[in-house]
C-alpha positions as CSV (number, residue, x, y, z in Angstrom):
1,M,177.7,-100.0,77.9
2,S,180.1,-99.0,74.7
3,K,183.3,-100.6,74.9
4,D,186.4,-98.9,72.9
5,T,187.4,-101.4,70.2
6,T,189.3,-99.0,67.9
7,H,192.8,-99.7,67.0
8,T,194.9,-96.7,67.5
9,Q,198.3,-95.9,66.4
10,P,201.1,-96.0,68.2
11,T,201.9,-92.4,68.8
12,S,204.6,-91.0,68.2
13,P,207.5,-89.1,69.3
14,E,206.2,-85.6,68.4
15,A,202.7,-86.7,70.4
16,T,204.9,-87.5,74.0
17,A,207.8,-84.6,73.1
18,D,206.9,-81.2,75.0
19,H,204.5,-79.5,74.8
20,G,205.6,-76.4,76.6
21,A,204.6,-72.9,76.1
22,A,207.8,-71.6,74.4
23,A,207.9,-74.5,72.3
24,H,204.1,-74.0,71.1
25,A,204.7,-70.0,70.7
26,A,207.6,-71.2,68.4
27,E,206.1,-72.8,66.5
28,T,202.4,-71.1,66.3
29,G,203.9,-67.5,66.6
30,T,201.3,-67.0,69.4
31,D,202.5,-63.1,70.6
32,G,204.5,-63.4,73.8
33,S,201.5,-61.6,76.0
34,S,200.0,-65.2,75.7
35,V,202.1,-67.0,77.0
36,F,201.1,-66.7,80.5
37,T,197.8,-67.8,79.0
38,E,199.2,-71.0,77.4
39,L,201.4,-71.5,80.8
40,L,198.2,-71.1,83.7
41,A,196.2,-73.0,81.1
42,S,198.8,-76.1,82.0
43,L,198.3,-76.2,85.6
44,G,194.6,-77.6,85.1
45,D,193.5,-81.2,85.0
46,H,193.7,-82.9,81.8
47,H,192.2,-86.4,80.4
48,E,196.1,-87.4,79.7
49,L,199.2,-87.9,81.5
50,N,201.6,-84.8,81.9
51,I,204.9,-86.1,83.5
52,F,208.3,-85.2,83.2
53,F,207.3,-82.7,80.1
54,N,205.8,-85.9,78.2
55,H,202.4,-86.1,77.4
56,F,201.0,-90.1,77.9
57,T,197.2,-90.9,76.0
58,V,197.0,-94.1,78.5
59,L,194.4,-92.5,81.3
60,P,190.7,-94.4,80.7
61,V,187.9,-91.9,80.1
62,I,184.7,-93.3,81.5
63,L,181.5,-91.5,81.0
64,Y,177.9,-91.9,81.6
65,D,174.8,-90.4,80.2
66,A,171.1,-91.2,78.9
67,D,173.0,-94.1,76.3
68,G,174.6,-96.0,79.8
69,L,177.8,-95.8,79.9
70,H,181.1,-95.3,77.6
71,V,184.4,-96.7,78.6
72,Y,187.2,-95.6,76.2
73,K,190.9,-96.9,77.0
74,N,191.8,-92.8,76.2
75,E,191.1,-89.6,75.3
76,H,192.5,-90.4,71.4
77,A,190.0,-93.7,71.5
78,M,187.3,-91.7,72.7
79,T,187.4,-89.4,69.4
80,E,187.4,-91.7,67.3
81,A,184.6,-93.1,68.7
82,G,183.0,-90.5,67.2
83,L,180.3,-89.8,69.8
84,Y,182.8,-87.5,71.9
85,T,185.2,-85.1,71.4
86,S,187.6,-83.0,73.9
87,H,186.5,-79.5,73.5
88,E,189.0,-77.4,76.5
89,G,189.8,-80.4,77.9
90,H,186.5,-81.7,78.3
91,P,184.6,-84.3,76.8
92,V,181.0,-83.3,75.0
93,K,179.4,-85.2,72.8
94,V,179.8,-84.6,69.4
95,S,175.8,-84.4,68.3
96,D,174.6,-81.0,70.5
97,G,177.9,-80.0,72.5
98,S,176.8,-81.2,75.9
99,H,178.4,-82.7,78.2
100,A,178.1,-86.6,80.1
101,T,175.7,-87.1,82.9
102,L,178.7,-88.1,84.8
103,D,182.5,-87.9,84.3
104,L,184.2,-90.8,86.7
105,S,187.3,-90.2,84.2
106,V,191.0,-91.1,85.6
107,T,192.5,-87.8,84.8
108,N,196.0,-86.5,85.1
109,F,195.6,-85.2,89.1
110,V,193.7,-88.5,90.0
111,A,196.9,-90.4,88.3
112,Y,198.9,-88.4,90.7
113,E,197.2,-89.3,94.0
114,W,197.9,-92.8,92.6
115,I,201.3,-92.2,92.4
116,A,202.0,-90.7,95.4
117,M,199.7,-93.4,97.7
118,A,201.9,-95.8,95.9
119,V,205.5,-93.6,96.7
120,V,203.8,-93.7,100.2
121,T,203.1,-97.3,100.4
122,V,206.3,-98.5,99.5
123,L,208.1,-96.3,101.1
124,L,206.4,-97.3,104.9
125,M,206.4,-101.2,103.5
126,V,210.8,-100.4,103.4
127,A,210.5,-98.8,106.9
128,R,208.4,-102.0,108.2
129,G,210.5,-104.5,106.7
130,R,213.8,-102.8,108.5
131,Y,212.1,-103.0,111.4
132,K,210.9,-106.6,111.3
133,K,214.5,-108.3,110.0
134,Q,216.5,-105.9,112.6
135,P,214.3,-104.7,115.5
136,L,217.1,-104.3,118.1
137,E,219.6,-102.2,115.5
138,A,219.1,-98.7,115.5
139,P,217.6,-96.6,112.5
140,K,218.7,-95.6,109.5
141,G,218.6,-94.3,106.1
142,V,214.7,-94.1,105.1
143,Q,213.8,-96.2,107.9
144,N,215.3,-93.1,110.3
145,I,213.7,-90.4,108.4
146,I,210.4,-92.1,108.3
147,E,210.9,-93.1,112.1
148,S,211.4,-89.4,112.5
149,I,208.2,-88.3,111.2
150,V,206.1,-90.7,112.5
151,L,207.4,-89.3,116.2
152,Y,207.5,-85.9,115.5
153,V,203.5,-86.3,113.9
154,R,203.0,-88.2,117.1
155,D,204.6,-86.3,120.1
156,E,204.5,-82.6,118.6
157,I,201.4,-82.2,116.4
158,V,198.5,-85.2,117.5
159,R,199.2,-85.5,121.4
160,P,199.2,-82.1,122.5
161,N,195.7,-81.8,120.5
162,V,194.0,-84.5,120.9
163,G,194.6,-85.3,124.4
164,T,194.6,-88.6,125.5
165,I,197.3,-91.0,124.7
166,A,194.7,-93.8,123.7
167,R,193.4,-91.1,121.2
168,T,196.2,-90.3,119.8
169,H,196.8,-94.0,118.9
170,R,193.4,-94.3,117.3
171,L,193.8,-91.3,115.2
172,M,197.5,-91.6,114.1
173,P,196.8,-93.8,111.1
174,Y,194.7,-91.0,109.9
175,L,196.5,-88.0,110.7
176,L,199.7,-89.7,109.7
177,G,198.7,-90.7,106.1
178,I,196.9,-86.9,105.7
179,F,201.0,-85.8,106.7
180,F,202.3,-88.1,104.1
181,F,199.9,-87.6,101.4
182,V,199.7,-84.6,101.5
183,L,203.7,-83.4,101.1
184,T,204.1,-86.2,99.0
185,L,201.7,-84.8,96.5
186,N,203.6,-81.2,97.2
187,L,206.9,-82.6,96.5
188,L,205.8,-84.3,93.3
189,G,204.5,-80.9,92.3
190,L,208.0,-79.2,92.4
191,L,209.6,-82.4,89.9
192,P,210.7,-80.7,86.5
193,G,207.2,-81.0,84.2
194,C,205.3,-82.6,86.9
195,H,201.8,-81.1,88.5
196,A,201.2,-80.4,92.1
197,A,197.0,-82.3,92.1
198,T,197.1,-80.2,95.9
199,G,196.5,-77.5,93.6
200,A,192.8,-78.8,92.9
201,L,190.0,-77.7,94.8
202,G,188.7,-81.1,94.3
203,V,191.5,-82.9,95.8
204,T,191.1,-80.5,98.6
205,A,187.8,-80.6,99.0
206,A,187.7,-84.1,99.4
207,L,190.8,-84.3,102.0
208,A,188.8,-81.6,104.2
209,L,185.2,-83.5,104.0
210,T,187.1,-86.4,105.1
211,T,188.8,-84.9,107.9
212,F,185.2,-83.4,108.9
213,F,183.4,-86.1,109.4
214,V,186.8,-87.7,111.4
215,V,186.4,-85.0,113.3
216,N,182.6,-85.1,114.1
217,F,183.2,-89.0,114.2
218,I,185.7,-88.9,117.2
219,A,184.2,-86.0,119.2
220,I,180.6,-88.0,119.0
221,K,182.3,-91.0,120.0
222,D,184.3,-90.0,122.9
223,A,182.0,-87.4,124.7
224,G,178.9,-88.7,123.4
225,I,175.6,-87.5,121.4
226,K,174.8,-85.3,123.9
227,S,178.0,-83.9,125.2
228,W,178.2,-83.2,121.3
229,L,174.8,-80.8,120.9
230,K,175.5,-79.0,124.1
231,H,178.7,-78.0,122.3
232,L,176.6,-76.4,119.9
233,L,175.9,-74.2,122.3
234,G,179.5,-72.6,122.7
235,G,179.1,-72.6,126.4
236,A,176.2,-70.0,126.6
237,P,173.0,-70.4,128.8
238,W,170.3,-73.0,126.8
239,Y,167.8,-69.8,126.6
240,M,170.7,-68.6,123.5
241,F,170.5,-71.4,121.4
242,L,168.2,-69.5,118.8
243,I,171.8,-67.7,118.8
244,M,174.5,-69.9,119.0
245,V,173.7,-73.4,118.0
246,P,173.2,-71.7,114.1
247,I,176.4,-69.8,114.3
248,E,178.4,-73.2,116.1
249,I,176.8,-74.9,113.0
250,I,178.2,-72.8,110.4
251,S,181.6,-73.1,112.1
252,L,181.8,-77.2,111.7
253,F,182.0,-76.2,108.1
254,T,184.0,-73.0,107.6
255,K,186.7,-74.9,109.7
256,P,187.2,-77.7,107.0
257,F,186.3,-75.3,103.9
258,A,189.0,-73.2,105.8
259,L,191.5,-76.6,105.1
260,M,190.6,-77.0,101.6
261,I,191.2,-73.0,100.5
262,R,194.3,-72.5,102.5
263,L,195.9,-75.8,101.2
264,F,194.2,-75.4,97.5
265,A,195.4,-71.6,98.0
266,N,198.9,-71.9,98.8
267,M,200.0,-74.3,96.3
268,T,198.7,-72.9,93.8
269,A,200.5,-69.4,94.3
270,G,203.5,-70.3,94.1
271,H,203.4,-72.8,90.9
272,I,201.1,-69.4,89.2
273,V,204.2,-67.2,90.5
274,L,207.0,-69.4,88.9
275,L,205.2,-69.8,85.5
276,S,204.5,-66.0,85.4
277,L,208.4,-65.5,86.4
278,V,209.0,-67.9,83.2
279,G,206.6,-66.0,81.0
280,L,208.2,-62.9,81.4
281,I,210.9,-64.2,79.5
282,F,208.9,-64.5,76.7
283,F,206.6,-61.7,77.6
284,F,209.7,-59.1,76.8
285,K,211.0,-61.2,74.3
286,S,214.8,-60.1,75.3
287,W,218.0,-62.1,77.1
288,L,218.2,-59.1,79.5
289,V,215.2,-60.2,81.2
290,T,216.1,-64.1,81.8
291,P,218.9,-63.5,85.0
292,V,216.4,-61.6,87.0
293,S,213.6,-63.9,85.7
294,V,215.6,-67.1,86.6
295,S,217.0,-65.8,89.9
296,F,214.0,-65.3,91.4
297,S,212.1,-68.7,89.5
298,V,215.1,-70.2,91.9
299,F,214.0,-68.4,94.8
300,I,210.2,-69.0,94.8
301,Y,210.9,-72.8,93.9
302,L,213.3,-73.2,97.3
303,L,210.5,-71.5,98.8
304,E,208.1,-74.0,97.4
305,L,210.0,-76.4,98.8
306,L,209.6,-75.1,102.0
307,V,205.7,-74.4,101.8
308,A,205.4,-78.0,100.6
309,F,206.6,-79.3,104.1
310,L,204.5,-76.3,105.9
311,Q,201.3,-77.1,104.3
312,A,201.6,-80.9,105.1
313,Y,202.6,-80.1,108.8
314,I,199.2,-77.2,108.8
315,F,196.9,-79.7,107.4
316,T,197.4,-82.1,110.1
317,M,198.0,-79.6,112.8
318,L,194.3,-78.1,112.3
319,A,193.2,-81.6,111.7
320,S,194.3,-82.2,115.6
321,V,193.2,-79.0,116.6
322,F,189.7,-79.5,115.5
323,V,189.5,-82.9,117.3
324,G,190.6,-81.3,120.3
325,L,188.1,-78.3,120.3
326,A,185.2,-80.5,119.2
327,L,185.6,-82.5,122.0
328,G,185.7,-79.4,124.4
329,D,185.8,-80.0,128.0
330,H,186.0,-84.0,127.2
331,A,189.6,-84.0,125.5
332,T,192.0,-85.1,128.7
333,E,189.0,-88.2,129.0
334,D,188.1,-90.7,126.9
335,H,185.8,-93.2,128.2
336,H,185.5,-96.1,125.1
337,N,189.2,-96.9,125.0
338,S,190.9,-96.7,128.3
339,H,193.1,-99.7,128.2
340,A,194.5,-98.3,124.6
341,H,198.1,-98.4,124.3
């Protein structure tokens, strides 16, 4: 195992200053037409934490190749070690330019996921603590907001789609966690100088894949494996299985795929439009464009705020709907937890 033993110099103030496209264009004389490329490149993932217009090289780089496991405390330390260097934001070997067999590094989007989990955990713990201290008093503040969201998700999203109260309570921890997690990631992405992790296919794919396993696990557990297999016929006669079964199997995967693409596309599209509107100022290099660009940017930003809540709602709603579809006629039955509350 290769460990980082180098002693790097403290990061200068310039290293943590704003590296926005405007400053970069002014310093390097970049042509205005390339500002769009500079802005769009900032949407991607990095091996440094980009938050509030600051760049912090504090994320560990963990690589595995034929020579073993290589651990560095940050990207700068990796470069100084001499085995790997950074090319277009990705570690490559200095010797031949090849990539590591496995990159387990903590990237910018991973850090945002951790931040989102921490924020959700703290908010839920605050609400829980107030319930324990004052169980009979009316909720207020954060506690009231959390309770309203939880009740809405339970009564308006999960319960009408999954069939029974017992199944609703079994699925609530997962679906409620998905709702808060996606919503928090979306809102973090709207803060100035921050990134939306839900604009990365890897993040939305992981959420969709988890939903795929949860949906089919509940369907098999509650309806039984025979009913689940029979459901692959789509209600058609048994002699149609050569046609219906492949179609239904494909539909099993297209549902989570739709979840993945929908969340990714909606969150990415809004940020691209915002960055493009800002880029118009540098493209035309005229103050006359600024009022129009800023006005449309504010409008799109408010629309993005609505989309942040809407996408969390849609993801949770579709996950609940997919559970009901997978159960079919067994949606109103619950043989395994008939006494659950």
